[in-house]
C-alpha positions as CSV (number, residue, x, y, z in Angstrom):
1,M,11.5,59.1,-135.6
2,A,14.9,58.8,-134.0
3,F,15.3,59.1,-130.2
4,V,17.6,61.8,-128.9
5,N,20.5,60.3,-126.8
6,G,21.8,61.7,-123.5
7,F,24.4,64.1,-124.9
8,E,22.0,65.7,-127.3
9,W,19.6,66.3,-124.4
10,V,22.3,68.0,-122.4
11,I,23.0,70.4,-125.3
12,I,19.2,71.1,-125.7
13,I,18.9,71.9,-122.0
14,V,22.0,74.1,-122.0
15,I,20.6,76.1,-125.0
16,V,17.2,76.5,-123.2
17,V,18.9,77.7,-120.0
18,V,21.0,80.2,-121.9
19,I,18.0,81.5,-123.8
20,F,15.9,81.6,-120.6
21,F,18.4,83.1,-118.2
22,G,21.0,84.7,-120.4
23,A,24.8,83.9,-120.4
24,K,25.6,86.3,-117.7
25,K,23.3,84.7,-115.1
26,I,24.5,81.1,-115.6
27,P,27.6,81.4,-113.3
28,E,25.4,83.1,-110.6
29,L,22.9,80.3,-110.8
30,A,25.6,77.6,-110.6
31,R,27.0,79.3,-107.5
32,S,23.6,79.4,-105.9
33,M,23.0,75.7,-106.7
34,G,26.4,74.9,-105.2
35,R,25.7,76.8,-102.0
36,A,22.3,75.2,-101.7
37,T,23.8,71.7,-102.1
38,T,26.5,72.5,-99.5
39,E,23.9,73.7,-97.0
40,F,21.8,70.6,-97.6
41,Q,24.8,68.4,-97.0
42,K,25.6,70.3,-93.8
43,A,22.1,69.9,-92.5
44,R,22.1,66.2,-93.3
45,I,25.4,65.7,-91.5
46,E,24.2,67.8,-88.5
47,A,21.1,65.7,-88.4
48,K,23.2,62.5,-88.2
49,R,25.3,64.0,-85.4
50,T,22.3,65.2,-83.5
51,L,20.7,61.8,-83.8
52,A,23.8,60.1,-82.5
53,S,24.7,62.5,-79.8
54,E,21.3,63.2,-78.3
55,T,20.5,59.7,-77.4
56,E,19.9,58.8,-73.8
57,Y,19.1,55.6,-72.0
58,T,15.8,55.3,-70.2
59,V,15.1,53.2,-67.1
60,E,14.3,50.2,-69.3
61,G,17.8,50.6,-70.9
62,K,16.4,51.5,-74.3
63,R,17.5,54.5,-76.2
64,S,15.2,57.5,-76.4
65,I,15.4,61.0,-77.9
66,D,13.2,63.9,-77.0
67,R,10.3,63.8,-79.4
68,E,10.8,67.4,-80.3
69,K,14.3,66.8,-81.5
70,L,13.2,63.8,-83.5
71,E,10.6,65.9,-85.2
72,S,13.1,68.6,-85.9
73,I,15.5,66.2,-87.5
74,A,12.6,64.6,-89.5
75,E,11.5,68.0,-90.7
76,T,15.0,68.9,-91.8
77,L,15.2,65.7,-93.9
78,G,11.6,66.0,-95.3
79,V,10.3,62.9,-93.4
80,D,6.6,62.9,-92.4
81,Y,6.5,62.4,-88.7
82,S,2.8,62.5,-88.1
83,N,1.2,59.2,-86.9
84,K,4.6,57.7,-86.1
85,N,5.9,56.6,-82.7
86,D,9.5,57.4,-81.7
87,Q,10.9,54.1,-82.9
88,D,9.1,54.3,-86.3
89,L,10.3,57.9,-86.6
90,R,13.9,56.9,-85.9
91,N,13.7,54.1,-88.5
92,A,12.2,56.6,-91.1
93,I,15.1,59.0,-90.3
94,D,17.7,56.3,-90.7
95,E,16.2,55.2,-94.0
96,E,16.2,58.7,-95.3
97,L,19.8,59.3,-94.3
98,K,20.8,56.1,-96.0
99,K,18.9,57.0,-99.1
100,Q,20.4,60.4,-99.3
101,G,23.9,59.0,-98.6
102,A,23.5,56.6,-101.5
103,Q,22.6,59.6,-103.8
104,E,26.0,61.2,-103.2
């Protein structure tokens, strides 16, 4: 049995989408996907800006961000913030931003 290469899979997927949604719905679906992607990118960029601009220096000279803002950023990026201290949460947010930046 021969394996189907990548191009043939694309054709199969397109046929299934046309059958399932109909030819008239495809442009609308594409626009919706484009809008969703744009909104996600805006949220990611805003999270980076917020993380960078909301830092303050504590008495010890270390950076700190209000925990609520850190949790909000983590929630936007889909990072689990339970059982993490502020530094671990910052590291997890940075890793997620780098991972998502690499996917672009």
